Every structure is written in C-alpha cells, then in structure tokens.
C-alpha positions in Angstrom: 139.4 -12.6 120.0 142.2 -14.1 117.7 142.5 -17.4 119.4 140.8 -20.3 117.6 137.9 -22.2 118.9 137.6 -25.9 119.6 134.6 -28.0 118.6 133.5 -28.2 122.3 133.8 -24.4 122.8 131.7 -23.7 119.9 129.2 -26.3 120.9 128.8 -24.6 124.4 128.4 -21.3 122.5 125.8 -22.7 120.2 123.7 -24.2 123.1 123.8 -20.8 124.9 123.0 -19.0 121.8 119.8 -21.1 121.5 119.0 -20.4 125.1 119.3 -24.0 126.1 122.1 -23.7 128.5 120.1 -24.4 131.6 119.0 -27.8 130.3 122.6 -28.9 129.8 123.1 -30.6 133.2 120.4 -33.2 132.4 122.7 -34.5 129.8 125.9 -34.9 131.8 125.5 -38.6 132.4 125.0 -39.8 128.8 127.8 -41.2 126.6 127.2 -40.4 123.0 130.8 -40.0 121.7 133.6 -42.3 122.9 136.1 -39.4 123.2 133.8 -37.1 125.3 134.6 -38.7 128.7 132.7 -38.1 131.9 135.2 -35.6 133.1 135.2 -33.4 130.0 134.1 -29.8 130.8 131.7 -29.5 127.9 130.2 -33.1 128.0 126.6 -32.0 129.0 126.6 -29.4 126.3 127.9 -31.7 123.5 125.4 -34.3 124.5 122.4 -32.0 124.6 123.4 -30.6 121.1 123.8 -34.1 119.8 120.6 -35.6 121.3 117.9 -33.1 122.2 115.1 -33.6 119.8 113.9 -30.0 120.0 117.1 -29.0 118.2 116.8 -31.5 115.4 116.2 -30.3 111.8 113.5 -32.1 110.0 115.0 -33.3 106.8 112.3 -35.6 105.4 108.9 -33.9 105.7 106.1 -35.2 107.7 105.6 -35.3 111.3 107.4 -38.8 111.7 110.5 -37.5 110.2 113.2 -38.0 112.8 115.6 -35.2 111.7 119.1 -34.3 111.9 120.8 -33.4 115.2 122.3 -29.9 115.6 125.9 -31.4 115.8 127.3 -34.8 114.9 130.6 -36.6 115.3 133.3 -37.0 112.7 132.0 -40.5 111.5 133.8 -42.9 113.7 131.9 -42.5 116.9 134.1 -39.7 118.1 133.4 -35.9 118.4 137.1 -34.7 118.7 136.0 -31.9 121.2 139.5 -30.5 121.5 140.1 -30.1 117.7 139.7 -26.6 116.1 136.3 -26.0 114.5 136.5 -25.1 110.8 134.3 -22.3 109.4 132.4 -24.9 107.3 131.5 -26.9 110.4 130.5 -23.9 112.4 128.4 -22.7 109.4 126.7 -26.1 109.1 125.7 -26.1 112.8 124.3 -22.5 112.6 122.4 -23.2 109.5 120.8 -26.2 111.2 120.0 -24.1 114.1 118.4 -21.6 111.7 116.1 -24.5 110.4 117.9 -25.1 107.0 118.1 -28.7 105.6 120.6 -30.5 103.6 118.1 -30.4 100.7 118.3 -26.5 100.8 122.1 -26.6 101.1 122.7 -29.1 98.4 124.4 -32.5 98.4 128.1 -31.3 98.3 129.6 -30.5 101.6 131.0 -28.0 102.5 130.4 -25.9 99.4 126.7 -26.1 99.4 126.5 -25.1 103.0 129.0 -22.2 102.4 126.9 -20.9 99.4 123.6 -21.0 101.4 125.3 -19.3 104.3 126.6 -16.5 101.9 123.2 -16.1 100.3 121.3 -15.6 103.7 124.0 -13.3 105.0 125.6 -15.5 107.6 129.1 -14.9 106.2 128.8 -11.2 106.1 132.0 -9.6 107.3 134.0 -12.8 107.3 136.9 -13.5 105.1 138.0 -17.2 105.6 138.2 -20.4 103.7 135.7 -23.2 104.4 138.5 -25.4 106.0 140.1 -22.7 108.0 139.8 -22.8 111.8 137.7 -20.0 113.1 138.7 -17.5 115.7 136.7 -16.3 118.7 136.0 -12.9 116.8 134.8 -14.7 113.7 132.5 -16.9 115.8 131.1 -13.8 117.4 130.5 -12.3 113.9 128.7 -15.5 112.9 126.3 -15.3 115.9 125.6 -11.7 115.3 124.8 -12.4 111.6 122.7 -15.4 112.6 120.4 -13.1 114.6 119.3 -11.3 111.4 119.2 -14.3 109.0 116.0 -15.6 107.9 115.0 -19.0 109.2 114.7 -22.0 106.9 111.5 -23.8 106.2 108.3 -22.1 105.4 108.4 -19.3 108.1 111.3 -17.3 106.8 111.2 -15.1 109.7 114.4 -13.2 111.0 115.9 -15.6 113.7 115.9 -12.9 116.4 112.2 -12.9 116.3 112.1 -16.5 117.4 113.9 -15.7 120.7 111.1 -13.6 122.2 109.0 -10.6 121.4 110.0 -7.7 119.3 110.1 -4.3 121.1 109.6 -1.1 119.2 110.1 2.6 119.9 112.5 1.9 122.8 115.9 3.4 123.2 118.9 1.4 124.3 121.8 3.4 126.0 125.2 2.0 126.3 127.2 3.7 129.1 130.9 3.6 129.5 131.5 2.0 126.1 134.9 2.4 124.3 
C-alpha cells in the first residue's frame, strides 16, 4: 500500500474502475504516445484512456463539441508511463471521469482541480500535496471517494449510481475479514 504508483498503473486502474477493461485489447495496435512502445504492458489501457470517445469530457457545449480525453500526455507527444503519478494528475483524471470540465475547475492547474476535488469530497481522508506522488493506498482512497462523489454536468447524481442499479434492503456479509 505504501509503494508509489506510475502513470501507467493508475491508467489501468482508471480504465478498470470505469468498467472498460474488456475493451482494452482493441487498442493494443495503436501508437498514440511515442514512448509507449508496442511491448509496454499497459499500452492498450493507455491508448483506450487517451482515445475512446465515450470517455471524453465535453468541454464546449453542444453535440459537436469534441471533448477532452480522460488522459493526456505531458505535452511533447510522450506519456511517460513509468514516471510516478502525482496527486494532482490523478485528481484531474478522476474529475474528468466524473464529468467535470476545466470550466468548472477553473483555469489554474493544478489548484483549480484540487479545490474542486476538495469541494466534491474526492480528497476526503487524504493528506498530500498536489505535486506529491501518490501511493497505492491513496489511490484506493481516491477511488472509494469517487464512488460517492456527485457527477459533473447537469445530472449531479452520485457516481456509483451510473455503474448499475441501486439495491435497497439487502444485507452484505463479509466473512473471514480481519
């Protein structure tokens, strides 16, 4: 839990969190980032997160607005998959997955995204600076928090309700838990 996460590892976690992992093999043959070579273990997940239009956040408004991909590179055509991911980068990706736009976050990165994340509860239980690399435990906390965050846009529903149907009056038993 105390090991840091790479950008590639977080990307794989994100794709699986969004229940898109089964679609990843279709993206294995694309070249989007020059440093994500054909043999990289997370290539298909990185390519999916960078190019699947169903994951794009509509920034403009209107149906012909192209949108912003869930993940992007570092600005020079690379992704740097084996570098540590910072809290600000992880928060930005999660906010995009929740449907928030840069208009809602503000023009100043990373502070606008960090402020928005704090206001929607995404940072609950976390104590780290925006530029600090996140640990596996912190990433797990982010994903748990994301489940109960409200989505961006006009819907404003809790994110977990977008993953399936809500069950009421059921009892969940955990056996052999320490």
